[in-house]
Legacy VTK file of the C-alpha trace (Angstrom):
# vtk DataFile Version 3.0
C-alpha trace
ASCII
DATASET POLYDATA
POINTS 93 float
0.000 0.000 0.000
1.233 3.483 -0.819
0.816 6.542 1.318
-1.540 6.175 4.290
-4.107 8.969 4.596
-6.302 9.952 7.538
-9.242 8.650 5.462
-7.561 5.212 5.381
-7.186 5.263 9.159
-10.799 6.394 9.609
-11.969 3.443 7.491
-10.066 1.012 9.726
-11.485 2.650 12.864
-15.007 2.295 11.443
-14.293 -1.402 10.832
-13.128 -1.834 14.437
-16.295 -0.146 15.740
-18.463 -2.436 13.587
-16.512 -5.573 14.590
-16.832 -4.808 18.292
-20.431 -3.596 18.198
-19.227 -0.227 19.496
-21.017 3.068 18.808
-20.183 4.356 15.327
-20.080 8.023 16.348
-18.263 9.898 19.111
-21.434 11.606 20.304
-25.111 11.759 19.409
-25.615 15.020 21.317
-27.592 17.650 19.468
-26.860 21.402 19.569
-28.261 22.891 22.752
-28.180 19.553 24.586
-25.683 18.691 27.273
-22.691 16.933 25.674
-22.587 13.179 26.158
-19.914 11.007 24.514
-20.764 7.486 23.330
-18.936 5.166 25.727
-17.002 2.444 23.899
-16.516 4.374 20.659
-13.088 3.895 19.051
-11.581 6.895 17.273
-8.326 8.534 16.265
-6.469 11.050 18.365
-4.010 13.319 16.545
-1.240 15.567 17.849
2.380 16.424 17.174
2.034 15.154 13.597
1.129 11.674 14.845
-1.928 9.518 15.407
-3.135 6.872 17.837
-6.217 4.711 18.343
-8.210 5.515 21.485
-11.511 4.423 23.017
-14.031 6.615 24.841
-14.403 5.442 28.431
-17.008 7.796 29.919
-19.798 10.161 28.912
-17.536 13.159 29.530
-15.259 12.044 26.690
-12.414 10.521 28.700
-10.304 8.103 26.685
-7.927 5.197 27.050
-5.097 4.564 24.610
-5.285 1.419 22.520
-2.101 2.177 20.569
0.304 3.969 22.897
1.921 7.254 22.021
1.553 9.253 18.830
2.823 7.299 15.845
3.117 7.870 12.118
-0.024 7.159 10.097
1.606 4.013 8.689
2.520 2.738 12.166
-0.994 3.421 13.447
-2.442 1.662 10.379
-0.296 -1.426 11.054
-1.071 -1.402 14.780
-4.809 -1.172 14.119
-4.611 -4.111 11.721
-2.767 -6.104 14.389
-5.594 -5.169 16.779
-8.130 -6.455 14.221
-6.204 -9.718 13.865
-6.331 -10.088 17.645
-10.093 -9.518 17.631
-10.511 -12.097 14.874
-8.298 -14.598 16.693
-10.336 -14.117 19.865
-13.552 -14.726 17.920
-12.217 -17.973 16.483
-11.650 -19.583 19.892
LINES 1 94
93 0 1 2 3 4 5 6 7 8 9 10 11 12 13 14 15 16 17 18 19 20 21 22 23 24 25 26 27 28 29 30 31 32 33 34 35 36 37 38 39 40 41 42 43 44 45 46 47 48 49 50 51 52 53 54 55 56 57 58 59 60 61 62 63 64 65 66 67 68 69 70 71 72 73 74 75 76 77 78 79 80 81 82 83 84 85 86 87 88 89 90 91 92
């Protein structure tokens, strides 16, 4: 695969959310409503030119890291695919 784009990473994250039965969106809050994050939603975090996979842990938007530290897009892509392989392996047992 050539250059990894944010859109490529977003597609993998969407696959992970579908595979795990997790919410597909970060929040369903409407304008004017109190913000409430969807607990369990996987998404990308970006900073310092890097990316990582995280999961929302509470309604306030707190997260836990799935892939640790900010990595290149390619590294995050590979780590997320390893995560998918682990999910698939767990399903096969």
